[in-house]
Every structure is written in structure tokens, then in C-alpha cells.
C-alpha positions in Angstrom: -47.0 60.3 7.7 -44.0 62.4 7.1 -44.0 65.2 4.5 -42.6 64.5 1.1 -38.7 64.5 1.0 -38.4 64.3 4.8 -37.0 61.0 6.2 -38.1 60.1 9.7 -35.4 60.3 12.3 -35.7 56.6 13.3 -35.3 55.5 9.6 -32.4 57.8 9.0 -30.7 56.4 12.2 -31.2 52.8 10.9 -29.7 53.7 7.5 -26.7 55.3 9.1 -26.2 52.3 11.3 -26.5 49.9 8.4 -24.0 51.8 6.2 -20.6 50.1 5.9 -17.7 51.8 7.6 -14.9 52.9 5.4 -11.4 51.9 6.5 -8.0 53.1 5.4 -6.7 49.5 5.1 -8.2 48.6 1.7 -6.6 51.4 -0.3 -3.2 50.6 1.2 -3.5 46.9 0.4 -4.7 47.8 -3.2 -1.8 50.2 -3.7 0.7 47.6 -2.3 -0.7 44.9 -4.5 -0.5 47.1 -7.6 3.1 48.0 -6.8 4.1 44.3 -6.3 2.3 43.4 -9.6 4.2 46.0 -11.5 7.5 44.9 -10.2 6.7 41.2 -11.0 5.7 42.2 -14.5 8.9 44.2 -14.9 11.0 41.3 -13.7 9.2 39.0 -16.1 9.8 41.3 -19.0 13.5 41.5 -18.1 13.7 37.7 -18.0 12.0 37.6 -21.4 14.5 40.1 -22.8 17.4 38.0 -21.5 15.9 34.8 -22.9 15.5 36.4 -26.4 19.1 37.7 -26.2 20.3 34.2 -25.3 18.4 32.7 -28.3 20.0 35.3 -30.6 23.5 34.0 -29.8 22.9 31.3 -32.4 22.8 33.9 -35.1 26.6 34.2 -35.3 26.6 35.7 -38.8 24.5 38.7 -37.6 26.4 39.7 -34.4 30.0 38.7 -35.2 30.4 41.5 -37.7 29.5 44.1 -35.1 31.2 42.6 -32.1 34.7 43.9 -32.7 33.5 47.4 -33.3 31.6 47.4 -30.1 34.6 46.0 -28.2 36.6 48.9 -29.4 34.0 51.5 -28.6 33.1 50.1 -25.2 36.5 48.8 -24.1 39.4 50.5 -25.8 37.8 53.9 -25.9 37.1 53.6 -22.1 40.7 53.0 -21.2 41.6 56.7 -20.6 39.0 57.3 -18.0 39.7 53.9 -16.3 43.4 54.4 -16.2 43.0 58.0 -14.9 40.8 56.8 -12.0 43.3 54.0 -11.3 46.3 56.4 -11.1 44.7 58.6 -8.5 43.3 55.6 -6.6 46.8 54.2 -6.2 48.2 57.5 -5.0 45.4 58.0 -2.5 45.6 54.4 -1.2 49.3 54.7 -0.6 48.9 57.8 1.5 45.9 56.4 3.4 47.8 53.2 4.1 50.7 55.2 5.5 48.4 57.4 7.6 46.5 54.3 9.0 49.7 52.4 10.0 51.3 53.2 13.3 54.9 52.6 14.5 53.9 49.1 15.7 53.3 48.0 12.1 56.1 47.7 9.6 56.0 50.2 6.9 56.1 47.6 4.1 52.5 46.8 5.0 51.6 49.7 2.8 52.3 47.4 -0.1 50.1 44.7 1.4 47.1 47.1 1.7 47.7 48.5 -1.7 47.7 45.0 -3.4 44.6 43.7 -1.6 42.4 46.8 -1.9 43.4 47.4 -5.5 42.9 43.9 -6.8 40.0 42.7 -4.7 37.8 45.8 -4.4 38.5 49.3 -5.4 39.8 49.0 -8.9 36.9 46.7 -10.1 34.2 48.7 -8.3 35.5 52.3 -9.1 36.2 51.4 -12.7 32.9 49.7 -13.0 31.0 52.7 -11.7 32.9 55.0 -14.0 32.2 52.8 -17.0 28.5 52.5 -16.0 28.2 56.2 -16.6 30.1 56.1 -19.9 29.1 52.7 -21.4 25.6 52.4 -19.9 24.6 55.9 -21.0 26.1 55.5 -24.4 24.3 52.2 -25.1 21.0 53.5 -23.8 21.2 56.8 -25.7 22.2 55.1 -29.0 19.6 52.4 -28.9 16.9 54.8 -27.5 17.5 57.1 -30.5 17.2 54.1 -32.8 13.9 53.1 -31.1 12.2 56.5 -31.2 13.3 57.2 -34.8 11.9 53.8 -35.8 15.3 52.4 -36.9 14.7 49.3 -34.9 11.4 48.7 -36.7 13.2 49.1 -40.0 15.6 46.4 -38.9 12.7 44.1 -38.2 11.2 44.9 -41.6 14.5 43.9 -43.3 14.3 40.6 -41.4 17.1 41.4 -38.9 16.7 40.3 -35.4 17.3 43.4 -33.2 18.5 41.2 -30.3 21.2 39.6 -32.5 22.2 42.8 -34.3 22.0 45.3 -31.4 22.0 43.5 -28.1 24.3 40.5 -28.3 27.4 42.4 -29.7 27.1 45.1 -27.0 26.6 42.6 -24.1 29.5 40.4 -25.2 31.7 43.4 -25.7 30.9 44.7 -22.3 31.4 41.3 -20.6 34.8 40.6 -22.2 36.2 44.2 -22.3 35.5 45.3 -18.7 38.1 42.8 -17.3 40.6 44.1 -19.8 40.2 47.6 -18.7 40.2 46.6 -15.0 43.4 44.5 -15.5 45.2 47.4 -17.0 43.8 49.7 -14.3 45.2 47.4 -11.6 48.7 47.7 -13.0 48.4 51.5 -13.3 47.1 51.8 -9.7 49.9 49.6 -8.3 52.4 51.6 -10.4 51.3 55.0 -9.1 50.9 53.6 -5.6 54.6 52.6 -5.8 55.6 56.0 -7.0 53.7 57.6 -4.1 55.1 55.2 -1.6 58.7 55.9 -2.8 58.4 59.6 -3.3 56.1 60.6 -0.4 55.9 57.8 2.1 59.6 56.9 1.9 59.5 53.2 1.2 62.3 51.5 -0.7 61.7 49.4 -3.7 62.5 46.2 -1.8 60.1 47.1 1.0 57.3 47.8 -1.4 57.9 44.6 -3.2 58.0 42.6 0.0 54.6 44.0 1.0 53.0 43.3 -2.3 54.3 39.7 -2.4 53.7 39.0 1.3 50.0 37.8 1.1 49.5 37.8 -2.7 47.6 34.9 -4.2 46.4 34.4 -7.8 42.9 34.4 -6.3 43.1 38.2 -5.8 43.4 38.8 -9.6 40.9 36.1 -10.5 38.3 37.5 -8.1 38.7 41.0 -9.4 38.5 40.1 -13.0 35.5 37.7 -12.7 33.7 40.4 -10.7 34.4 43.0 -13.3 33.1 40.7 -16.0 29.8 40.4 -14.2 29.8 44.2 -13.9 30.3 44.5 -17.7 27.5 42.1 -18.4 25.1 43.9 -16.1 25.9 47.4 -17.4 25.7 46.6 -21.0 22.5 44.5 -20.6 20.8 47.3 -18.6 21.8 49.8 -21.2 20.3 47.7 -23.9 17.0 47.2 -22.0 16.7 50.9 -21.2 17.5 52.0 -24.7 15.1 49.6 -26.5 12.3 50.5 -24.2 12.7 54.3 -24.7 9.5 56.1 -25.7 8.6 59.7 -26.3 11.3 61.4 -28.4 14.3 63.2 -27.0 12.9 63.3 -23.5 12.4 59.5 -23.5 16.0 59.0 -24.7 17.3 61.2 -21.9 15.2 59.3 -19.4 16.5 56.0 -20.7 20.1 57.1 -20.4 19.5 58.3 -16.8 17.8 55.0 -15.8 20.7 53.0 -17.4 23.3 54.8 -15.3 21.3 54.6 -12.1 20.3 51.0 -12.4 23.8 50.0 -13.5 25.4 51.7 -10.5 23.0 49.9 -8.1 23.5 46.6 -9.8 27.3 46.9 -9.5 27.0 47.4 -5.8 24.5 44.5 -5.5 26.9 42.2 -7.4 29.8 43.4 -5.4 28.0 42.4 -2.2 26.9 39.1 -3.8 30.4 38.0 -4.7 31.7 39.0 -1.3 29.1 37.0 0.5 29.4 33.9 -1.7 32.8 33.4 -3.4 35.0 35.5 -1.1 33.4 34.2 2.1 33.7 30.6 0.8 37.3 31.1 -0.1 38.1 32.2 3.5 36.3 29.3 5.1 
């Protein structure tokens, strides 16, 4: 018989052999499952937020009084930065088009490249990215401050629906005012592109006009404006979601503003690719 506290070698060997082997697969699967679950829960909460906002549309008396004010703040006040970006975009595109064309291509094709790139792609996307930083951060910071200072709770106490009073006016203003800013930016970009083409490239007015009108269709403007409306909807909605979910005082408000800008920029690029693969591709075929 073995002394107390001493396990015979044969028994210890059996115990070691019977012990289950630890693998590295289970922790990986657990972590992956937890990450997928968090993303699904986040997607579900976003869907619930959108559904609550859609139901709040019926409360017209609550959101109409604030809609025009938000349209001015999100749209009209954003015109300077949008037009400034458009002006330099038009100048750069004119010079790039002139650099890219060789002697085998008529010089009036500078107008063709300007019209297509400005209306279809660059003006909506660049203006959308710029307004994502201004509008998205503004909405997230404002609503985040209201959340952490319990002003949203006070609205609920006074029987106001936060979705109708805070979310709906901002989302509608962003959706309808983004195309306005983009439309004016298109005109400014073409105007400054014309100035650069005349003063630097050496095109005449008739050559520039010929290039712009050569392959122009109404679809170019329609595509850019509809795309910019989807950008405005996404930016304002993401700003509202980030702001109303802010927690933790000033640090939480700053984090909400940062998340709003980052997610808005990513969503603009995703929507840009979506419209190109669906509507633009279908139009070509």
C-alpha cells in the first residue's frame, strides 16, 4: 500500500491518459460566435431604431415645426464648404483631363470628362464625405449632449416622442437638403472647370460647350442627385443613432461624434458602390 499522499505511478498514468485534451479550436469558435451575436444584435437595434423613426412620421405636428430649422442648419449652413470643395474639384479635374488627353484625342473632350465625373461621381461623393464630417458630427454631438444631460428623458416625461421631435426632422432635412447642396456644387464645379479650361488649358467657349453637351443625358444629373439623397439619409440617420446612444459624459459624446463620422464615411462609399452596381450598370445594359 502506498504512503499517504503518494499516488502510484500506474494510477497517475491512467488519470493522465483519461484527462481530456485541451484544444485551441473551442475558444476561437466561442469568440467568433460572440462577435457574430453582437453584430446581429446591433443590426437588430438599428432596424428597431429605423422602425420607430418611421412610425414617428405620423406625428406631423411634432416634427414639422422643427424641420425647416434643421433644413437651414444642415443644408444652407453647409453650402460654403460644399461650394468650396466643388470649386477646387472643377479646377483640378480640368487640369487632369488636359494632362490625360494626348494629341490623338480632341481637346474638347476635357468638357466631356468634366461633365461625367462631376455629375456622376466626384461632386456627390466628395460633398457627401465633407458633409458627413460636418452634419454627422453635429447631429451626434448635439443629441449626445442631450442624452447625457438627461434632456431626452425630460422630453419623454413631457409626453414628447424623441423620435418625432429629434430624429425625424434631422433625417428629412438631411435627405432633402443634400441634393440641393450637391446640385449647386455641380454648377460651381462646372463653372470653375470652365474657367480653368479657358485660362490654363486654352479651350474656347464653343469647344468646352461642345464637350459638355456631347454625351450629356438627364440621367447624369438624376443619378447624382438620387445618390446624394441616399447619402444624406444615411449620414443624418447614423448621426441620430450615435447621438442618442451616447453614454458616459463628455467622453461618450466625443466618441459618438467620432463614430458618426467614421460610419457615415464608410456608408457613403458602400452606397456609392451599390448604386454603381445596380442602377448605373442596369442603365448601361
